[in-house]
N, C-alpha and C positions, 0 to 999 in steps of 0.2 A: 748113396743116401747123402742128401744134403743136412748139416748140422742146422741147430736154430738161428746160430746168428747168418751161415750162409743163405738162409730163406727169408731173411728180414732186408736181404739184400734185392731178391727178387720183388720187381713191381708185381702187384696185386694185379694187374691183367693177365700179365702172362701165368703167374703164379695160379689163377681161376681158371684161366684159358684149356694150359695144359694139361691138368688135373681132369677136368671135363673130358678134353679130347682124349685121355686116357682112358678113361673110364667108358664113354660114350662114342669115340668117334674111329675105332678099328674100320673105318671104310677105307675102299681104292681111291688115291689120289686126295686125301683127305685135305694137304697142305698144296697140291697143284691144281684142284679145281676152286672156282671162286664163289663165293656165298653171295646171296640177294642184297645188293648194294644198301637198299633201305635198312635190310635187320643188320647189316654190319654196321652203319651208321646207327642205329638205335641202340645198339648194342656198346657203341663207343662212346656215345653221350651219357650211358647207364653210368659206365666206368669213370668218364671227366666228370661226374655228379657226384664223383665221392662214394658210389654206392658200389657195392657187390652185388652184380644182378644174380637172378634164379634162373642158372643156365638149363636148368632142367623145363621153364617152361617150351609150350610146343612149338612157340615160331620157331625158337633155339635148335630143339630134338628135329624137327622138320627140317633143317635148312644147317644142317651139321658144321658144312662148308663155310657159314658166317663166322663160327668162332677160329677155325684154322684162318683164316683171311684177317682178322681183326690182329693176333701174332703176327703177322706178316707185314700189316699196316705199322704194326709195332715199329719193329725192327726198321722198317723202311726208313720212317719219318726222325730216328734218333739222329742227333745233331751231328754225332761221330759215329762211324761204322762200329760194329764189334769187332771186326776185325779191322785193327786201327790202321789209319795211313803210315804210321810209324812202321809196321810192321806187315804191309802188305808184301814188300819183296820176299820175308820168310816165307808167308805162307804160299806164295805162287812160285 
């Protein structure tokens, strides 16, 4: 379990999406299957607009994979990977 100080380091997009997935997204391939591109972009835009979107809207419940896809997109677009270049050799 994360402490309050550790939670403040987690970006809101990841916090909201992972909480939603843990509650509603226990389906096969949640991170393997892609969501509908327009739903992913709509969700991304809502987070980019400094809003915390209502993930319980039908559009997201019916396309649960768009939430997982947004998480993957977030990690893919980080300027530096989570497994940093300096530590890559140790990880592999």
